[in-house]
Structures are given as C-alpha cells and as structure tokens.
N, C-alpha and C positions, 0 to 999 in steps of 0.2 A: 504494501497501499503505499503511495506517496503521499508526503507532507516535506510545508515549510517547516524548519528548525532553525533554532537560534545555536551558532557554532561554539562552545564553549571556552571554545581560546580565542575569537576576537567577536565578543557578545552584540555588539552594533552589525553583526553582520546575520544574517537571514539567508541560509542556504537548502537548495530541493536536495529534498533526503529522503528517505526509503526507512520504512518498518523493518529490520531481517528479522527481530522473530522478538515472540511475547514469554510474559512467564508469570503467569496472575495478573494484577493491576500495570505492571513492569511492561517497557516495551527497546526494543533495545534502537534505536537511529543507529544509522548507515547514513554518511552524506557522498551525494553519486560524484563516483567517483576521484574520489577520495580511498587511499590503503584502510583496512581490519583496522588499524593503531586507533584509527580516530573515532573510534564507535563507543556507542555509552549508553548506559543503562538511564531509563528516566521512569517513571512515576506519569500513568496517562493522562492525569489530570496539570500535568506541569506547563506554565504559563508560560512556556519556552516551544513548546510544542504546538503548531496551526496544523488549520484545516490546508488544502491545494485550493490559492484563489487569493490567501488570505494576504498578503503585499499587495497580490492590485486593488481589493477593496480597500484596506489601509494606507495605500499611498506609499509604502514599504519596499525600498529597493531589496529584489529578490538578488545573490548569487547565484548565478546558472552556474550548473554541474564542469568540477574543472575536467580539460582535457591534459594526456600527457604531457605536453607541453609544461602547462601551466602549471602540475605535480609537479617536474623536476626543478620549478623555477622554487615554489613553493619549501622542497624540499632541503634547497640551498641555501635558504633561509631562516632555515629549522636551524642547518650544518652551523654558520655562523654563526645563531645566536645561542648552539648550546654545547658549545665545542667545549672538551675536555670532559665532558659528564658519560661515563659510562652509559646511562640511558638510549646517552647520543648512537652511539657506536650501535649498539643491538639494530634501536631502528633501523641504521641507516643499510644495515645487512642485510633487513627485509624489505627495505625499499630499493635497491637496486635488483633482487630476485623478481618484480614485479614490473617497475618500470619500464624498462630497459625494451 
C-alpha cells in the first residue's frame, strides 16, 4: 500500500513510501527508491503517516522516489557526514552491493 511519510532523517520532508509489513498496530515504512536500512516501524496512527494525496491537498511538497544516481549522491553525503564511525562502514558495504 502506498503512503506519504515523513522522513525521520529530515523531518521537513515528506516522501513517497510503501507499507512493507504490518505487526498488530504497527506498520513498516519503506521509502521508495531507498535501501531497506532506512525502513522504520511506526504505530499506524502516527501523525507522520499520510494517505496518498495528502501533500497535494495540503500543498506540502512531496519528495519523489530516488533514482539510482540520486541514491549514490545521498550515500556520498552520508559517507562524508559520518566518516570514521563503525556503523558507517557496515552501511557502506551494504550500499555498494545494492547500488552499483
């Protein structure tokens, strides 16, 4: 099911997303075009989750899904920002396998 969801990393952005899974009253949000490491669980009544068309109706900008070239740029920004962290090295390995 498609939804419009707030990006937890940049809360002023609302992105195209998909409900990947459900567990009782929670949903797994996946941002279209992004790696699974950015998925997150949230309560189904969370105010950060919206029906398709919410951005259009409220005139809030909707971020489109990422293309592969956009994703590579985003990864480069993350690499620079978190240089030297152990978690970053693990995530970089995951990216290299999925993006290229």
